Structures are given as structure tokens and as C-alpha cells.
C-alpha positions in Angstrom: -6.1 13.3 -17.4 -9.2 12.6 -15.5 -11.6 15.5 -14.9 -12.1 16.5 -11.2 -15.1 18.1 -9.6 -15.2 19.3 -6.0 -18.6 19.4 -4.4 -18.9 21.0 -1.0 -21.5 22.1 1.7 -20.4 25.0 3.9 -22.4 27.0 6.5 -19.6 29.3 7.8 -17.3 29.3 4.8 -14.7 27.0 6.4 -15.4 24.0 4.2 -15.7 26.3 1.1 -12.3 27.7 1.8 -10.8 24.3 2.2 -12.4 23.2 -1.1 -10.8 26.0 -2.8 -7.4 25.2 -1.2 -7.7 21.6 -2.4 -8.6 22.8 -5.8 -5.5 24.9 -6.0 -3.2 22.1 -5.0 -4.8 19.8 -7.6 -5.0 22.5 -10.4 -8.9 22.3 -10.5 -10.5 25.3 -12.1 -12.9 27.5 -10.1 -15.7 26.5 -12.5 -15.1 22.8 -11.4 -15.6 23.6 -7.6 -19.4 23.5 -6.7 -21.4 24.5 -3.7 -24.1 21.8 -3.3 -26.5 24.5 -2.2 -26.4 25.9 -5.8 -25.9 22.5 -7.7 -27.9 19.7 -8.9 -26.8 16.1 -8.5 -26.6 15.7 -12.3 -23.8 18.2 -12.2 -21.5 15.4 -11.2 -21.9 13.7 -14.7 -19.0 15.2 -16.5 -16.5 14.3 -13.8 -14.3 11.2 -13.5 -13.3 12.0 -10.0 -15.5 13.6 -7.4 -14.1 15.3 -4.2 -16.9 15.8 -1.8 -16.7 17.8 1.4 -18.9 18.6 4.3 -18.5 20.2 7.7 -20.0 18.2 10.6 -22.9 19.5 12.7 -24.8 18.4 15.7 -24.2 14.7 16.5 -22.2 14.0 13.5 -24.5 15.0 10.7 -23.9 16.4 7.3 -24.0 20.1 6.6 -27.7 21.1 5.8 -27.1 21.8 2.1 -26.0 18.2 1.5 -29.4 16.7 2.5 -31.2 17.3 -0.8 -28.1 16.8 -2.9 -27.1 13.5 -1.4 -30.6 12.1 -1.7 -30.3 12.9 -5.4 -26.9 11.2 -5.6 -27.6 8.0 -3.9 -29.7 6.4 -6.7 -27.3 7.3 -9.5 -25.0 4.8 -11.1 -21.5 6.1 -10.5 -19.6 3.0 -11.8 -16.4 4.2 -13.3 -16.1 7.3 -11.2 -13.8 7.6 -8.1 -14.9 9.5 -5.0 -12.7 11.0 -2.4 -14.2 12.7 0.7 -13.1 15.5 3.1 -14.5 17.4 5.9 -14.0 19.9 8.6 -14.8 19.3 12.3 -13.8 20.1 15.9 -11.6 17.5 17.7 -13.2 18.5 21.0 -16.4 17.1 19.7 -14.6 13.8 20.5 -17.3 11.3 19.8 -18.5 12.9 16.5 -15.4 14.4 15.0 -15.8 14.8 11.2 -18.6 12.3 11.2 -20.0 13.8 8.1 -17.2 12.4 6.2 -18.2 8.9 7.2 -21.9 9.7 6.4 -21.0 10.7 2.8 -18.9 7.6 2.5 -21.5 5.2 3.9 -24.5 6.7 1.9 -22.7 6.7 -1.3 -21.4 2.9 -1.3 -24.4 1.6 -3.4 -23.5 4.0 -6.4 -20.8 1.8 -7.5 -18.1 4.4 -7.3 -14.6 3.4 -6.3 -13.6 5.3 -3.2 -10.0 6.8 -2.9 -8.2 9.1 -0.5 -8.1 7.3 2.8 -6.0 9.3 5.3 -4.3 8.3 8.6 -6.4 9.1 11.6 -3.8 8.4 14.3 -2.5 12.0 14.1 -5.9 13.3 15.5 -7.0 13.4 19.2 -10.7 12.3 19.5 -12.3 9.2 20.7 -14.8 8.1 17.9 -15.8 9.3 14.5 -18.0 7.7 11.6 -15.2 8.7 9.3 -12.8 5.8 10.9 -14.1 2.4 9.9 -11.3 0.3 11.0 -8.0 0.7 12.5 -6.3 4.1 12.3 -7.3 5.1 8.9 -10.1 7.5 8.0 -12.1 7.1 4.9 -11.1 10.6 3.9 -9.2 13.8 4.9 -10.3 15.1 8.4 -9.5 18.7 9.2 -9.9 20.8 12.4 -9.8 24.5 11.3 -11.0 25.4 14.9 -8.2 24.0 17.1 -5.4 23.1 14.6 -5.6 25.4 11.6 -1.8 25.3 11.3 -1.9 21.6 10.4 -4.4 22.1 7.5 -2.0 23.0 4.7 0.2 20.1 5.4 -2.6 17.8 5.8 -4.1 18.9 2.4 -0.7 18.7 0.8 -0.3 15.1 2.0 -3.8 14.0 1.0 -3.5 15.5 -2.5 -0.2 13.8 -3.0 -1.9 10.5 -2.2 -4.8 11.3 -4.4 -2.6 12.0 -7.4 -1.2 8.5 -7.1 -4.6 7.0 -7.0 -6.1 8.9 -9.7 
């Protein structure tokens, strides 16, 4: 069984809550769920699979705590690891919805990790997102806890089910 580590950045607690819910669905221990504000990039070393989550701020930026952490991750050789990304946003921010998910994906491309966890984007209502690279598929799980919290558990369940088949 591959060892899974979940790393998140959260300003209001929403992404932290989502990270905990994902951990429960995957059977990931609390000790393997990390707030990037209290973690070092080297903390990813013992994990085979990294689930990385961020809320989106401003015009599609990462949550603030991610900035130093991702700068430390970018030069690492993560070949042999798998990365899945998830994030929270607000669909009414129609041109930047969950943009941080796309930022994580883009900035970690050179690490050599294999990305998993793409998710259908056609079930959302937004005009544009850095998290959607082509067609109707997002590079990771997109959630709107502001306007559609009732869909979060089913979307997490679907995403986790897909991850299990990829891991």
C-alpha cells in the first residue's frame, strides 16, 4: 500500500476541513495531514502519494501559506511520486474559480512527479479557471463550499474513488 500525505493551505479553515474529509475517505491518519504553514517541503519525503490542497485568493492565487512551501517543493526531484491536487473556490468568481489548483499543478510539473486525480469540470458554473487545461476536465478536485456545500461530500467521494483506482 502506498503511503499518502495530504498537504494543505487554509486561511479560513475550509480547505483544512476538506483535507480532513478527504483523509477520512482514504483512511489517511491525522499525522499524515499537514498544514503547509507548519511544515517544511522536506516533509513530503516519506510519502508515495501527495494530495495538495489550496483555497484560491485574489485573481486566482494560491493561499498565502503555500508561497514558501511551493518554492521549496519546486526544485525537488519527485520522480516516483504521484500528486493529486484539490482546492476550494467560489464559482461566482467566474474567471478565477479554483485557480490555485491550476497554479499547484503548473508549478510542480518540473518535479518529475506523475499527476493523478483529474476531475470533470462540466458540472460547475464558471467561465474560466487555471485548473482546467483542456476540454471539460480539471487537473484536480474543485469545490465550492460557499455556494454549493451540499455537493462537496459526493464530489469528494467520486474523486477519492477515482484516486484509489489510479494509486
